[in-house]
C-alpha positions as CSV (number, residue, x, y, z in Angstrom):
1,X,-0.2,9.5,168.6
2,X,-2.4,8.3,165.8
3,X,-4.7,11.0,164.8
4,X,-7.8,8.5,163.5
5,X,-7.9,6.9,167.1
6,X,-9.0,10.3,168.3
7,X,-12.0,10.4,166.2
8,X,-14.9,9.8,168.2
9,X,-17.4,11.2,169.8
10,X,-21.4,12.2,169.3
11,X,-22.8,15.8,168.3
12,X,-23.9,17.8,171.2
13,X,-26.7,20.0,170.1
14,X,-26.1,22.6,172.8
15,X,-22.3,22.4,171.9
16,X,-22.7,25.5,169.6
17,X,-24.2,27.5,172.7
18,X,-21.5,26.8,175.2
19,X,-18.6,28.7,174.1
20,X,-17.8,32.7,174.9
21,X,-19.3,34.8,172.2
22,X,-21.6,32.6,170.8
23,X,-23.3,31.5,174.0
24,X,-26.2,34.2,173.8
25,X,-26.8,33.7,169.9
26,X,-29.2,31.0,168.3
27,X,-28.6,29.8,165.0
28,X,-31.4,31.9,163.4
29,X,-29.9,34.8,165.0
30,X,-26.6,34.3,163.3
31,X,-28.0,33.8,159.9
32,X,-30.2,37.1,160.7
33,X,-26.8,39.0,161.8
34,X,-25.1,37.7,158.9
35,X,-27.3,38.9,156.6
36,X,-27.1,41.9,158.1
37,X,-23.1,42.1,157.2
38,X,-23.5,40.7,153.7
39,X,-19.9,39.6,153.6
40,X,-17.1,37.7,154.5
41,X,-13.6,37.9,153.9
42,X,-11.4,34.5,153.4
43,X,-7.7,35.1,153.2
44,X,-4.8,32.5,151.9
45,X,-7.7,29.7,150.3
46,X,-6.3,28.6,146.7
47,X,-9.0,26.8,145.2
48,X,-7.0,23.8,144.6
49,X,-6.4,23.4,148.4
50,X,-8.1,20.8,149.8
51,X,-10.9,21.5,147.3
52,X,-11.6,25.1,148.6
53,X,-13.0,26.3,145.2
54,X,-16.2,24.1,145.6
55,X,-16.2,24.3,149.4
56,X,-16.7,28.5,149.0
57,X,-18.9,27.8,145.8
58,X,-21.1,25.5,148.4
59,X,-21.4,28.2,151.1
60,X,-21.9,31.2,148.5
61,X,-25.0,28.8,147.3
62,X,-26.4,27.9,150.7
63,X,-25.9,31.9,151.7
64,X,-26.1,33.9,148.5
65,X,-26.9,36.9,150.6
66,X,-23.0,36.6,151.5
67,X,-20.6,38.4,149.6
68,X,-17.2,36.2,150.0
69,X,-14.2,38.3,149.3
70,X,-11.3,36.5,148.7
71,X,-7.8,37.9,149.8
72,X,-4.2,36.8,149.1
73,X,-5.0,33.2,148.1
74,X,-1.0,32.5,148.3
75,X,-0.3,33.8,151.9
76,X,1.1,31.7,154.4
77,X,0.1,31.3,157.9
78,X,2.3,34.1,159.5
79,X,0.6,36.1,156.5
80,X,-2.6,35.3,157.8
81,X,-1.9,36.4,161.4
82,X,-0.2,39.4,160.3
83,X,-3.1,40.4,158.3
84,X,-5.2,40.7,161.9
85,X,-2.5,42.5,163.4
86,X,-2.3,45.2,160.6
87,X,-5.9,45.5,160.3
88,X,-7.3,46.1,163.8
89,X,-10.2,48.3,163.4
90,X,-10.3,48.5,160.1
91,X,-14.2,47.5,158.7
92,X,-12.9,47.4,155.2
93,X,-12.3,44.6,152.8
94,X,-9.0,44.1,153.6
95,X,-9.7,42.5,157.4
96,X,-9.8,38.8,157.7
97,X,-12.9,37.6,159.1
98,X,-11.6,33.8,159.1
99,X,-8.0,32.2,159.0
100,X,-6.9,28.9,157.8
101,X,-3.5,28.3,159.5
102,X,-1.3,25.2,160.8
103,X,-1.3,23.7,163.9
104,X,1.2,25.6,166.0
105,X,-0.3,28.8,164.7
106,X,-3.3,28.5,166.4
107,X,-2.3,28.6,169.8
108,X,0.0,31.6,169.1
109,X,-2.7,33.5,167.9
110,X,-4.9,33.0,170.6
111,X,-2.0,34.0,173.1
112,X,-1.6,37.3,171.3
113,X,-5.3,37.8,171.3
114,X,-5.7,37.7,167.7
115,X,-8.7,35.3,167.8
116,X,-12.5,34.7,169.5
117,X,-13.7,31.8,170.6
118,X,-16.7,30.2,169.0
119,X,-17.6,26.0,169.2
120,X,-19.5,24.9,166.0
121,X,-22.5,22.5,166.6
122,X,-20.5,19.3,165.6
123,X,-18.2,20.7,168.4
124,X,-18.3,16.8,170.1
125,X,-17.1,15.0,166.8
126,X,-13.5,17.0,166.5
127,X,-10.5,15.4,168.4
128,X,-9.8,16.8,171.7
129,X,-5.8,16.8,170.8
130,X,-6.7,19.1,167.5
131,X,-9.2,22.0,169.0
132,X,-8.8,24.3,171.8
133,X,-10.6,23.7,174.8
134,X,-12.4,27.2,174.9
135,X,-13.3,27.1,171.2
136,X,-10.5,29.5,169.9
137,X,-9.1,27.3,167.0
138,X,-10.1,23.8,165.8
139,X,-8.3,21.6,163.2
140,X,-11.1,20.7,160.2
141,X,-8.2,18.5,157.8
142,X,-5.0,16.9,157.4
143,X,-2.8,15.1,155.0
144,X,0.5,13.9,154.9
145,X,3.8,15.3,153.5
146,X,5.0,14.2,150.1
147,X,7.2,14.7,146.9
148,X,5.3,15.6,143.8
149,X,7.7,14.5,141.0
150,X,7.3,15.6,136.9
151,X,8.6,12.6,135.7
152,X,9.0,14.2,132.3
153,X,12.2,15.9,133.7
154,X,13.0,13.1,136.2
155,X,13.7,9.8,135.4
156,X,14.3,7.9,138.7
157,X,11.7,8.5,141.7
158,X,13.3,9.7,145.1
159,X,12.1,7.5,147.9
160,X,13.7,9.5,150.6
161,X,14.3,12.6,151.5
162,X,18.5,12.1,151.5
163,X,17.8,10.9,147.9
164,X,17.2,14.4,146.8
165,X,21.0,15.1,147.7
166,X,22.1,12.9,144.4
167,X,23.7,14.7,141.7
168,X,20.8,13.8,139.4
169,X,18.5,16.2,141.7
170,X,20.0,19.0,140.5
171,X,18.4,22.6,140.4
172,X,15.1,20.2,140.8
173,X,14.1,20.8,144.3
174,X,11.5,23.2,145.8
175,X,9.5,24.3,148.9
176,X,5.7,25.9,148.3
177,X,6.8,29.2,150.4
178,X,9.1,31.1,152.5
179,X,10.0,28.7,155.3
180,X,9.6,31.7,157.6
181,X,6.1,32.1,156.7
182,X,4.5,29.6,155.0
183,X,3.3,26.3,157.7
184,X,3.4,23.9,154.6
185,X,7.2,25.1,153.9
186,X,8.0,24.9,157.6
187,X,7.0,21.2,158.2
188,X,8.4,19.9,155.0
189,X,12.0,20.9,156.9
190,X,10.3,19.0,160.2
191,X,9.7,16.2,157.9
192,X,13.3,16.6,156.5
193,X,14.2,16.7,160.5
194,X,12.5,13.4,161.3
195,X,14.0,11.5,158.2
196,X,17.6,12.0,159.8
197,X,16.3,10.9,163.3
198,X,15.3,13.5,164.7
199,X,12.3,14.0,167.4
200,X,9.7,16.4,166.6
201,X,10.6,19.8,167.8
202,X,13.7,22.2,168.1
203,X,15.8,18.6,167.0
204,X,13.8,18.7,163.6
205,X,14.7,22.3,163.5
206,X,17.9,21.9,163.8
207,X,18.1,18.8,161.6
208,X,16.1,19.9,158.8
209,X,17.8,23.4,158.4
210,X,21.2,21.0,158.3
211,X,19.8,19.0,155.1
212,X,18.4,21.8,153.4
213,X,21.6,23.6,153.8
214,X,23.3,20.6,152.3
215,X,20.7,20.5,149.3
216,X,21.2,24.1,148.7
217,X,25.3,23.9,148.6
218,X,24.6,21.0,146.4
219,X,22.8,23.1,143.9
220,X,19.7,20.8,144.6
221,X,17.4,23.4,146.0
222,X,15.5,25.9,143.8
223,X,14.7,29.4,145.8
224,X,11.2,29.6,143.8
225,X,7.3,29.2,145.5
226,X,6.4,26.2,143.8
227,X,2.9,25.6,142.8
228,X,1.6,23.5,139.7
229,X,2.4,25.9,137.4
230,X,6.2,25.7,138.4
231,X,5.9,22.1,138.2
232,X,4.5,22.2,134.7
233,X,6.9,24.5,133.3
234,X,10.0,22.5,134.4
235,X,11.3,25.2,137.1
236,X,10.6,23.0,140.1
237,X,10.4,19.2,138.8
238,X,10.4,18.0,142.2
239,X,8.4,19.8,145.4
240,X,7.8,19.1,148.9
241,X,4.2,19.6,150.1
242,X,0.9,17.9,151.3
243,X,-0.3,14.9,149.3
244,X,-3.5,16.3,148.9
245,X,-2.5,19.4,146.9
246,X,0.0,17.2,145.1
247,X,-2.5,15.1,144.1
248,X,-5.0,17.8,143.5
249,X,-2.3,19.7,141.3
250,X,-1.7,15.9,139.2
251,X,-5.3,16.0,138.6
252,X,-5.2,19.5,137.1
253,X,-2.3,18.8,135.0
254,X,-4.1,16.0,133.3
255,X,-1.0,14.4,132.6
256,X,1.0,17.3,130.5
257,X,3.3,16.9,132.1
258,X,3.0,13.4,133.7
259,X,3.4,13.5,138.0
260,X,4.1,11.1,140.5
261,X,3.1,11.8,144.2
262,X,5.6,10.0,146.3
263,X,5.5,9.5,150.0
264,X,8.9,9.7,151.7
265,X,9.8,6.4,153.4
266,X,10.6,6.4,157.0
267,X,8.3,8.1,159.3
268,X,5.6,9.8,158.0
269,X,4.6,13.3,159.0
270,X,1.1,14.4,159.5
271,X,0.0,17.9,159.3
272,X,-3.5,19.4,160.5
273,X,-4.9,23.1,159.6
274,X,-7.0,24.8,162.0
275,X,-10.0,27.6,161.6
276,X,-10.3,30.5,163.7
277,X,-12.3,33.8,164.0
278,X,-10.5,37.1,163.8
279,X,-10.9,38.9,167.1
280,X,-11.4,41.9,165.2
281,X,-13.5,40.5,162.6
282,X,-15.8,43.1,160.8
283,X,-18.5,40.4,160.2
284,X,-18.3,37.9,163.0
285,X,-21.8,36.5,162.2
286,X,-21.0,35.4,158.6
287,X,-17.5,34.1,160.0
288,X,-19.4,31.8,162.6
289,X,-21.4,30.6,159.8
290,X,-18.3,29.7,157.7
291,X,-17.2,27.5,160.4
292,X,-20.3,25.7,160.9
293,X,-20.4,24.8,157.1
294,X,-16.5,24.0,157.1
295,X,-17.3,21.4,160.0
296,X,-21.0,20.4,158.5
297,X,-21.5,17.3,156.7
298,X,-21.2,18.9,153.6
299,X,-18.2,21.1,154.2
300,X,-16.4,17.9,155.7
301,X,-17.2,15.7,152.5
302,X,-16.0,18.8,150.5
303,X,-12.4,18.6,152.0
304,X,-12.7,14.6,151.3
305,X,-13.2,15.7,147.3
306,X,-10.1,17.5,147.7
307,X,-8.1,14.2,149.0
308,X,-7.9,15.7,152.4
309,X,-8.6,13.2,155.6
310,X,-11.4,15.0,157.9
311,X,-11.6,15.9,161.6
312,X,-15.0,14.0,161.9
313,X,-14.0,11.1,159.3
314,X,-14.6,8.3,161.9
315,X,-18.0,9.2,163.1
316,X,-19.2,10.3,159.8
317,X,-18.0,6.7,158.7
318,X,-19.8,5.3,161.4
319,X,-22.8,6.7,160.7
320,X,-22.5,6.1,157.0
321,X,-22.4,9.7,155.7
322,X,-19.4,9.4,153.1
323,X,-20.3,7.6,150.1
324,X,-17.9,5.2,149.0
325,X,-16.1,6.7,146.1
326,X,-15.1,9.4,148.4
327,X,-13.5,7.0,150.5
328,X,-11.8,5.5,147.8
329,X,-10.5,8.6,146.5
330,X,-8.3,9.1,149.6
331,X,-4.6,8.8,149.3
332,X,-2.8,5.3,150.2
333,X,-3.5,4.9,153.9
334,X,-0.2,2.9,154.5
335,X,1.8,6.4,155.1
336,X,-1.5,7.6,157.3
337,X,-1.1,4.4,159.6
338,X,2.6,5.4,160.3
339,X,2.0,9.0,160.5
340,X,3.1,11.1,163.2
341,X,1.1,13.7,164.4
342,X,3.5,16.5,165.9
343,X,1.8,18.1,168.9
344,X,1.5,22.0,169.2
345,X,4.1,22.5,171.3
346,X,6.5,20.2,169.3
347,X,5.4,22.1,166.1
348,X,5.9,25.5,167.6
349,X,9.6,24.7,169.0
350,X,10.1,23.4,165.7
351,X,8.6,26.7,163.9
352,X,11.2,29.0,166.1
353,X,14.3,27.3,165.4
354,X,13.2,27.5,161.3
355,X,11.9,31.0,161.4
356,X,15.0,32.3,163.4
357,X,17.8,30.3,161.8
358,X,17.0,29.8,157.8
359,X,18.9,32.6,156.8
360,X,22.1,31.8,158.9
361,X,21.9,27.9,158.1
362,X,20.6,27.6,154.6
363,X,20.8,31.4,153.2
364,X,18.5,30.9,150.1
365,X,15.6,33.7,149.9
366,X,12.5,31.9,148.5
367,X,10.5,33.7,146.0
């Protein structure tokens, strides 16, 4: 199923008022409630991830009466859910109001009762395939899995996952987090499993773990949480990550060292990230304003500025709301044309295999 074909629909003015807890509130009441709360607590939003630095700055500018309290920008999706569990009833600054997690973590959070419903005013422009019908979670942006390569160290660019097993890539290949907790790392393993012919789900979990076990045995896997700094230092010369992160890191390095971004050949893996409000949010009105901001024209254009494709991209483009320079800035669209978007169920099956079997099959503690 191709994501871009799902981006259809028109805005319903009443959409915001049609879900659960928000049904009795007007936008003015939400704003006044947020003013009284005075704070929004986010978690796991690195400023160079999908342009979150500028998105947070624009939210602060729009709502100067709300202090944005940023928790643990390097946390993974599983860590975000654990932060909600650990802070039930805590009204202090350690309790997240909102989360940004991989697609499979949204339904899991709803099932556990960790999130609450809220439909943003642009609800009808979010494709049905990437939102919970009752408004508990909804996809904001996506990219495709790629390899970022420090070309000061690596002479020959890899073109596919199996290339990474070659001796020339000794002590070179890294993930962006612990595969038991990081959605980005979990789906890098899914991409590797797809490259070996696996159908997204438990099969890609098994095949992807098999690949990383071989990579580790060959001495090519580096058990370090990779970021732009580790690439620059030469600690992780090749990193599997979302293309938008790698492109942002490339820009920030400004050629020191030079960096190339490669989309592995074959099936291209796309990954959607979803937004949700904690069921125990100390600042629920500020959280609703944050969601409105992310799915507004301004918020969606903010993501686009960070090389991310967005939920409302097609209707916004059809309405002439996306400047041409932002469209030109987007990554090469050929990998997106052949991208595979695993379902929530497939991602959940894959995640369960990876998180439960990584230690036994691969045995490398990523730190």
